[in-house]
C-alpha positions, 0 to 999 in steps of 0.5 A: 264687361259689356256694360263697362264698355258702354260706359266708356263709349258714351259721347261726352261733348267737347268744350266749345272752342275759345277765341284766341286772346279772350279770357273769362274777365272780359265782361267785368273789364268792359263794365269797369271801362263803362263806369270809368267813362261815366265818372270821368264825365261827371263835373265833380268840381261843380258838384262840390261847390253845389254841395257846399252851397246847399250846406251853407243854405241849410245852416244859414237859418240856424246861424241867423237864429243863433245870432239874433238870439245872441244879439236880442235885447228887450225894449227898455224905453218908448219915445212918442213923436208927432204933433199932439193936441188931443192926445197926451204924450205921457198917456201915449208913452204909458199905453205903449209901455206894456211892450217894455221888456218884450223882445226887440227882434220878435215883437210884432210891431203891427200889434202895437200899430193897431193898438195905438190906432184904437185910441180916439184921437189917433188917425194913424200910427207908425211904429219902429225899433231903435237900436239897441233897446228903443221903441218909437211910436209916431202918431198923427192925430185927427184934424177936427172939422166940426162938432157932431151932434154935440157929443162927437167930432168930425174929422177933416176927412169925414170921420166921426170919432168920440174922444173923452176930451173933445172940448180941446178941439176949440171953437168949431162949427156945430153939425147935427144930423141923423146917424150915418148922414154925416157926409151929407151934412158936411157937404151942405155945411161946407157949400153954405159956409163958403158962400156965407164967407163970400157975403161977410157972414160967419157960419156957426153950424147947420142941422139936418132933421130926421124928416130932411129939413135943414136949419142954418145957424149964423156966427151971430146966433141967428137961426135960418129955417130952410126946410127940405124943399128948394133949399138952394133957392131959399138960401139965395133968397135969405142971402138977398133979404139979409144983405138988403134989409137985415144985416144992419139990424142983425143984433135984433134978429133971433130967427129967419124963416125962409120957407116962404115963396116971396120973402122971409118971416123974421122973429125979433128978439124980445127986447126989440119990441116986436116979433113975427114980423114979415119982410 
């Protein structure tokens, strides 16, 4: 009985007082209000436009590839353009014909350009597509300046090239010299050719020997030895003697040696009846 009374008299804390008007759902309501404010501040219109743009950008490469695939054709014919002298137009067309049947859009034109420019006469090439199935190759040839060592040609830009049909270059000066010294020979030949032209003398070629000696060849076949020292002074001395004493007898002269300090030595042709006379 006493134990039952103790149990009944045990203190039980009462519930905390509630504020008037408050409910248990108030925190959830506040969270919903904040979420509504955040969502209300989002520019949904701009986001929608941006999403559309991103979607379209993602589809663009795929769509372009599908369109190009539907439009793609094969190269069916080749057209070669350019003024040709050393190259054959038919030969160039046959060379480029290896790309016939290739894709119009995906074929790398740089490969065709490099291949065409490997041909000896071709200085540069431009390659383009011609819708719907054409390939156009425009070629610019080397312009030959002179023959080089009898087996090659030198272009006007100083480039040595080796076409199999070099004779189509026609009548050109003949330059000779050691490998790698073509530019030096060109410069000397150009200088002497211009000077000879002023004096009314034709220029046929010039030779630079391994040891550095120069030999000039005139258009009438006369060879002029200038040596390797004081070449300019010897050349001027030759011009003086030739103009004053030898021009009128040029058909009798075979060789002139200008390596002397005072004057030149002349080798006459056999029919003239004399040889190695000094002037």
